[in-house]
LUMDOKE-263152 format. One line per 10 residues: number of its first residue (from 1); their letters; for each residue x, y, z of N, C-alpha, C. Coordinates in steps of 0.2 Angstrom, whole numbers, always signed. Layout:
BEGIN
NUM> a> X,Y,Z,X,Y,Z,X,Y,Z ~ ...;
//
This chain:
BEGIN
1> xxxxxxxxxx> +1405,-588,+212,+1399,-592,+207,+1393,-591,+214 ~ +1386,-592,+213,+1381,-593,+216,+1380,-601,+219 ~ +1377,-602,+224,+1375,-607,+225,+1372,-613,+221 ~ +1376,-617,+217,+1371,-622,+213,+1371,-628,+217 ~ +1363,-632,+217,+1360,-639,+220,+1361,-644,+214 ~ +1357,-639,+209,+1353,-646,+202,+1359,-643,+199 ~ +1364,-648,+197,+1368,-647,+191,+1366,-648,+183 ~ +1362,-650,+183,+1359,-651,+176,+1353,-654,+177 ~ +1350,-650,+173,+1341,-647,+171,+1338,-646,+165 ~ +1333,-648,+162,+1329,-644,+156,+1324,-640,+157;
11> xxxxxxxxxx> +1325,-639,+163,+1318,-633,+163,+1320,-627,+160 ~ +1314,-623,+160,+1316,-617,+158,+1319,-613,+162 ~ +1323,-607,+159,+1326,-602,+162,+1320,-598,+166 ~ +1321,-596,+172,+1324,-595,+177,+1325,-601,+181 ~ +1329,-604,+181,+1331,-608,+188,+1338,-607,+191 ~ +1337,-603,+196,+1346,-600,+198,+1349,-604,+202 ~ +1347,-609,+205,+1351,-615,+207,+1354,-619,+203 ~ +1352,-619,+197,+1352,-625,+192,+1355,-622,+187 ~ +1359,-626,+184,+1362,-627,+177,+1359,-630,+173 ~ +1355,-624,+170,+1350,-625,+164,+1353,-629,+157;
21> xxxxxxxxxx> +1350,-634,+154,+1354,-638,+147,+1351,-635,+141 ~ +1354,-633,+138,+1350,-631,+131,+1355,-632,+125 ~ +1351,-633,+119,+1356,-634,+113,+1358,-629,+110 ~ +1363,-627,+108,+1366,-622,+104,+1361,-616,+101 ~ +1356,-619,+96,+1351,-614,+93,+1345,-612,+98 ~ +1347,-614,+104,+1341,-613,+110,+1344,-609,+114 ~ +1350,-606,+115,+1354,-602,+120,+1352,-595,+121 ~ +1349,-593,+125,+1347,-585,+124,+1346,-583,+131 ~ +1353,-581,+133,+1356,-582,+140,+1351,-577,+144 ~ +1351,-577,+151,+1347,-571,+157,+1351,-571,+162;
31> xxxxxxxxxx> +1352,-564,+161,+1357,-561,+169,+1355,-565,+174 ~ +1362,-570,+175,+1360,-572,+182,+1360,-580,+182 ~ +1357,-583,+177,+1357,-590,+174,+1364,-593,+171 ~ +1365,-599,+175,+1370,-603,+173,+1367,-609,+169 ~ +1372,-611,+163,+1371,-615,+157,+1375,-619,+156 ~ +1373,-625,+152,+1376,-630,+151,+1374,-630,+142 ~ +1378,-631,+137,+1377,-632,+131,+1381,-636,+127 ~ +1376,-641,+122,+1381,-645,+120,+1376,-649,+115 ~ +1379,-652,+112,+1374,-658,+105,+1373,-665,+108 ~ +1369,-666,+108,+1366,-671,+113,+1367,-678,+107;
41> xxxxxxxxxx> +1369,-683,+110,+1368,-689,+105,+1363,-692,+102 ~ +1358,-690,+102,+1352,-690,+100,+1350,-687,+95 ~ +1355,-682,+92,+1356,-676,+87,+1361,-678,+81 ~ +1361,-685,+83,+1369,-688,+79,+1364,-694,+74 ~ +1359,-693,+74,+1356,-697,+67,+1358,-693,+59 ~ +1361,-687,+59,+1362,-685,+53,+1368,-683,+54 ~ +1373,-679,+50,+1379,-677,+50,+1378,-671,+55 ~ +1381,-668,+59,+1381,-662,+63,+1384,-656,+59 ~ +1380,-651,+56,+1384,-647,+49,+1387,-640,+53 ~ +1391,-638,+48,+1396,-632,+50,+1391,-627,+55;
51> xxxxxxxxxx> +1386,-626,+52,+1383,-620,+56,+1381,-620,+63 ~ +1380,-628,+65,+1377,-633,+73,+1384,-630,+76 ~ +1391,-631,+73,+1396,-631,+75,+1399,-625,+77 ~ +1395,-620,+72,+1399,-614,+76,+1393,-610,+82 ~ +1388,-611,+81,+1383,-610,+85,+1385,-614,+92 ~ +1387,-618,+91,+1390,-622,+99,+1395,-618,+101 ~ +1402,-617,+99,+1407,-612,+97,+1406,-606,+100 ~ +1399,-601,+99,+1399,-593,+101,+1395,-598,+107 ~ +1391,-598,+108,+1388,-600,+115,+1392,-603,+120 ~ +1396,-607,+118,+1401,-608,+125,+1403,-605,+127;
61> xxxxxxxxxx> +1407,-601,+122,+1412,-595,+124,+1409,-590,+129 ~ +1402,-589,+130,+1398,-586,+133,+1400,-587,+141 ~ +1400,-582,+146,+1403,-583,+150,+1398,-585,+157 ~ +1391,-585,+154,+1385,-588,+158,+1386,-597,+153 ~ +1388,-599,+152,+1389,-607,+151,+1395,-609,+153 ~ +1394,-612,+159,+1399,-615,+164,+1401,-622,+163 ~ +1398,-626,+158,+1399,-633,+156,+1398,-634,+149 ~ +1400,-639,+145,+1399,-641,+141,+1395,-648,+140 ~ +1389,-648,+136,+1385,-654,+136,+1379,-654,+137 ~ +1374,-657,+136,+1377,-664,+137,+1379,-667,+131;
71> xxxxxxxxxx> +1385,-671,+130,+1384,-675,+123,+1388,-681,+127 ~ +1388,-686,+125,+1390,-693,+126,+1389,-696,+121 ~ +1387,-703,+123,+1385,-709,+117,+1379,-713,+121 ~ +1374,-715,+117,+1368,-718,+117,+1368,-725,+114 ~ +1369,-731,+116,+1368,-736,+111,+1362,-740,+109 ~ +1356,-735,+111,+1350,-738,+111,+1345,-732,+106 ~ +1348,-727,+106,+1345,-720,+100,+1350,-717,+100 ~ +1349,-714,+92,+1355,-709,+89,+1358,-713,+83 ~ +1363,-708,+81,+1367,-709,+76,+1372,-716,+76 ~ +1376,-718,+72,+1380,-725,+72,+1387,-724,+76;
81> xxxxxxxxxx> +1386,-727,+80,+1394,-727,+86,+1396,-722,+85 ~ +1400,-723,+77,+1407,-719,+77,+1404,-711,+77 ~ +1400,-710,+73,+1397,-702,+73,+1398,-699,+80 ~ +1393,-705,+86,+1392,-701,+92,+1399,-700,+96 ~ +1404,-704,+94,+1410,-704,+97,+1413,-698,+97 ~ +1415,-696,+88,+1416,-691,+86,+1412,-683,+87 ~ +1407,-682,+88,+1404,-679,+91,+1404,-676,+99 ~ +1406,-681,+101,+1407,-681,+108,+1415,-679,+109 ~ +1420,-683,+105,+1427,-681,+105,+1428,-673,+102 ~ +1424,-671,+101,+1424,-663,+96,+1422,-657,+102;
91> xxxxxxxxxx> +1416,-663,+106,+1414,-657,+113,+1422,-656,+120 ~ +1421,-663,+119,+1428,-662,+125,+1434,-659,+122 ~ +1437,-659,+116,+1441,-655,+116,+1438,-646,+115 ~ +1432,-644,+114,+1432,-639,+118,+1429,-638,+122 ~ +1429,-641,+127,+1428,-640,+134,+1437,-640,+138 ~ +1440,-643,+134,+1446,-644,+137,+1449,-635,+135 ~ +1446,-633,+129,+1450,-625,+126,+1447,-620,+131 ~ +1442,-621,+130,+1439,-616,+136,+1441,-617,+145 ~ +1440,-623,+145,+1441,-624,+152,+1436,-625,+157 ~ +1431,-629,+153,+1425,-631,+155,+1423,-637,+156;
101> xxxxxxxxxx> +1420,-641,+162,+1418,-646,+164,+1414,-651,+157 ~ +1414,-656,+158,+1409,-660,+153,+1404,-664,+156 ~ +1397,-663,+153,+1391,-667,+156,+1391,-672,+151 ~ +1391,-679,+154,+1391,-683,+149,+1383,-687,+151 ~ +1380,-690,+144,+1375,-694,+144,+1379,-700,+143 ~ +1376,-706,+146,+1378,-714,+145,+1372,-719,+144 ~ +1371,-721,+140,+1365,-729,+139,+1370,-732,+137 ~ +1371,-738,+142,+1374,-744,+140,+1380,-743,+136 ~ +1385,-737,+137,+1390,-736,+134,+1398,-736,+139 ~ +1397,-738,+144,+1401,-738,+148,+1409,-737,+148;
111> xxxxxxxxxx> +1410,-744,+144,+1415,-743,+141,+1417,-740,+138 ~ +1413,-737,+132,+1416,-733,+127,+1415,-727,+130 ~ +1414,-724,+135,+1415,-718,+137,+1420,-718,+142 ~ +1421,-723,+146,+1428,-723,+149,+1434,-726,+145 ~ +1432,-728,+140,+1441,-729,+135,+1440,-722,+132 ~ +1437,-719,+128,+1438,-711,+127,+1441,-708,+132 ~ +1439,-707,+139,+1442,-702,+144,+1448,-705,+146 ~ +1451,-711,+145,+1459,-715,+145,+1462,-710,+138 ~ +1458,-711,+131,+1464,-710,+129,+1463,-702,+128 ~ +1459,-699,+130,+1458,-692,+130,+1464,-689,+133;
121> xxxxxxxxxx> +1464,-691,+140,+1468,-687,+146,+1465,-681,+147 ~ +1459,-680,+150,+1457,-673,+149,+1459,-669,+157 ~ +1461,-664,+156,+1460,-660,+163,+1455,-657,+166 ~ +1450,-657,+162,+1442,-653,+164,+1438,-659,+167 ~ +1434,-658,+172,+1428,-664,+177,+1425,-666,+171 ~ +1425,-671,+170,+1421,-676,+167,+1415,-680,+172 ~ +1409,-678,+171,+1402,-682,+175,+1398,-685,+171 ~ +1395,-689,+173,+1389,-695,+172,+1384,-691,+175 ~ +1377,-688,+169,+1372,-687,+170,+1366,-691,+173 ~ +1361,-692,+178,+1357,-695,+177,+1359,-703,+180;
131> xxxxxxxxxx> +1363,-705,+184,+1367,-711,+182,+1362,-716,+188 ~ +1360,-721,+183,+1355,-726,+187,+1360,-732,+187 ~ +1364,-733,+187,+1370,-740,+185,+1370,-743,+192 ~ +1370,-750,+192,+1373,-754,+198,+1380,-751,+201 ~ +1381,-754,+208,+1387,-752,+209,+1394,-753,+207 ~ +1392,-758,+203,+1400,-760,+199,+1401,-756,+195 ~ +1396,-754,+192,+1397,-748,+185,+1398,-741,+189 ~ +1395,-738,+195,+1396,-734,+199,+1405,-735,+199 ~ +1408,-740,+202,+1415,-741,+205,+1419,-741,+197 ~ +1418,-744,+191,+1423,-743,+185,+1421,-735,+185;
141> xxxxxxxxxx> +1416,-731,+185,+1417,-722,+182,+1421,-720,+187 ~ +1421,-722,+194,+1424,-719,+201,+1430,-719,+200 ~ +1435,-725,+197,+1441,-728,+197,+1444,-722,+189 ~ +1441,-722,+185,+1441,-719,+179,+1443,-711,+181 ~ +1439,-709,+186,+1439,-701,+189,+1433,-696,+186 ~ +1427,-703,+186,+1422,-696,+185,+1419,-695,+191 ~ +1416,-691,+189,+1409,-690,+195,+1404,-691,+194 ~ +1398,-692,+197,+1393,-696,+196,+1386,-692,+200 ~ +1382,-690,+194,+1375,-688,+197,+1369,-689,+196 ~ +1366,-689,+201,+1360,-694,+204,+1354,-689,+203;
151> xxxxxxxxxx> +1349,-691,+198,+1344,-689,+198,+1336,-692,+202 ~ +1330,-690,+201,+1325,-695,+204,+1324,-702,+204 ~ +1326,-706,+198,+1327,-710,+197,+1335,-715,+199 ~ +1336,-720,+204,+1343,-722,+206,+1344,-726,+209 ~ +1350,-729,+209,+1349,-736,+213,+1354,-733,+218 ~ +1350,-737,+224,+1351,-733,+230,+1357,-739,+233 ~ +1360,-742,+231,+1366,-747,+233,+1372,-743,+227 ~ +1369,-741,+222,+1375,-739,+221,+1376,-732,+224 ~ +1373,-728,+227,+1374,-722,+228,+1377,-724,+234 ~ +1378,-727,+240,+1380,-728,+246,+1390,-729,+244;
161> xxxxxxxxxx> +1390,-730,+237,+1396,-734,+235,+1401,-727,+233 ~ +1396,-721,+233,+1399,-714,+230,+1402,-711,+234 ~ +1409,-709,+234,+1413,-705,+240,+1409,-699,+238 ~ +1409,-696,+245,+1403,-689,+247,+1408,-683,+242 ~ +1415,-684,+242,+1416,-677,+236,+1415,-680,+227 ~ +1412,-687,+224,+1411,-686,+219,+1402,-686,+217 ~ +1400,-685,+222,+1393,-686,+220,+1389,-677,+219 ~ +1383,-678,+214,+1382,-671,+212,+1373,-676,+212 ~ +1370,-669,+212,+1362,-670,+210,+1359,-666,+204 ~ +1352,-668,+203,+1349,-666,+196,+1342,-667,+197;
171> xxxxxxxxxx> +1340,-663,+192,+1331,-663,+192,+1331,-667,+184 ~ +1336,-666,+179,+1337,-669,+173,+1329,-666,+170 ~ +1325,-671,+168,+1319,-670,+163,+1314,-669,+168 ~ +1314,-671,+175,+1308,-674,+178,+1305,-668,+179 ~ +1299,-671,+184,+1296,-665,+188,+1296,-664,+194 ~ +1302,-667,+196,+1304,-667,+204,+1307,-660,+204 ~ +1306,-657,+211,+1311,-651,+214,+1317,-655,+216 ~ +1323,-650,+214,+1329,-651,+216,+1330,-654,+224 ~ +1326,-650,+227,+1326,-652,+236,+1323,-659,+236 ~ +1317,-660,+233,+1316,-668,+235,+1320,-673,+232;
181> xxxxxxxxxx> +1324,-670,+225,+1331,-676,+225,+1335,-679,+229 ~ +1338,-671,+232,+1343,-671,+237,+1340,-675,+244 ~ +1334,-673,+245,+1330,-678,+251,+1330,-684,+251 ~ +1329,-688,+243,+1330,-694,+243,+1336,-696,+245 ~ +1342,-693,+241,+1348,-695,+242,+1350,-693,+249 ~ +1348,-689,+253,+1350,-690,+261,+1348,-695,+263 ~ +1341,-698,+261,+1341,-702,+266,+1342,-709,+265 ~ +1345,-710,+259,+1347,-716,+259,+1356,-715,+261 ~ +1359,-711,+262,+1367,-709,+265,+1364,-708,+273 ~ +1360,-705,+274,+1359,-704,+282,+1361,-699,+284;
191> xxxxxxxxxx> +1361,-694,+278,+1363,-686,+283,+1362,-682,+277 ~ +1361,-677,+278,+1358,-670,+275,+1365,-669,+270 ~ +1363,-669,+263,+1367,-668,+257,+1369,-661,+254 ~ +1366,-658,+255,+1363,-651,+254,+1369,-649,+253 ~ +1372,-645,+258,+1380,-641,+259,+1384,-645,+257 ~ +1385,-654,+255,+1391,-657,+252,+1388,-655,+244 ~ +1381,-657,+243,+1380,-656,+232,+1382,-647,+232 ~ +1381,-643,+236,+1382,-636,+236,+1391,-638,+233 ~ +1394,-639,+238,+1401,-637,+237,+1404,-642,+230 ~ +1399,-650,+230,+1404,-651,+225,+1402,-649,+218;
201> xxxxxxxxxx> +1397,-646,+217,+1394,-644,+212,+1397,-637,+211 ~ +1400,-634,+215,+1405,-628,+214,+1411,-632,+213 ~ +1415,-637,+214,+1421,-639,+212,+1419,-641,+206 ~ +1417,-645,+203,+1416,-647,+196,+1414,-643,+192 ~ +1411,-637,+194,+1410,-631,+187,+1416,-623,+191 ~ +1419,-625,+194,+1425,-619,+195,+1432,-622,+195 ~ +1435,-627,+194,+1441,-630,+194,+1442,-637,+188 ~ +1447,-639,+187,+1450,-643,+183,+1453,-648,+188 ~ +1453,-655,+184,+1456,-661,+187,+1463,-660,+182 ~ +1467,-667,+188,+1472,-667,+185,+1475,-675,+185;
211> xxxxxxxxxx> +1479,-677,+180,+1480,-685,+180,+1481,-685,+188 ~ +1485,-683,+192,+1486,-686,+200,+1480,-686,+202 ~ +1475,-682,+201,+1468,-682,+205,+1465,-690,+202 ~ +1465,-692,+197,+1463,-696,+193,+1466,-703,+197 ~ +1473,-705,+198,+1475,-707,+199,+1474,-709,+207 ~ +1471,-703,+212,+1470,-705,+216,+1465,-710,+219 ~ +1459,-706,+213,+1453,-711,+212,+1454,-718,+211 ~ +1458,-719,+207,+1459,-725,+208,+1461,-730,+214 ~ +1463,-726,+219,+1466,-732,+223,+1458,-733,+229 ~ +1453,-730,+227,+1448,-731,+231,+1444,-737,+232;
//
């Protein structure tokens, strides 16, 4: 796997140092580009139909797809909570079956998502993208074994609480470059995080976690 710095972007490919997020119907892979494919919680205002699930299954199995998502729970936008949870759970099951990590959208649903992970016991890594929460919320996710990805807007105090091996970076849907994002994170942490981000991205995308890993994180 070549070097990835931007773990989650909505920019149009090619973005060869990034994982480009697309919906199943917009998956048209370019050679050498990595993707994540998923059903966003905002798309759950109506039932997800069979053809959409079939498109997701087909795209997710493609070797250019290195992660599933973004999926998740948004308590401010999208369909009813039960449907968002069912759609996320089905994508988590797909991630387990394909042995690919999960990229998660979380808006005011920390307890819901952490509860889902505890009930589901995934072996693949789960990551909260675009994390903006407070240090106490960061600690909740870290204790549950999540990795956290930071975009241009973030809480500096929370960033300081994240262990180096749980830290990722992204541009999301912003106009910022990934170099600028990493520079902002580095300024807060007091060291250049470029190599750290690259290493953690590779870990997130290429290996599964275990219950022992999660147990170790709870001791932090």
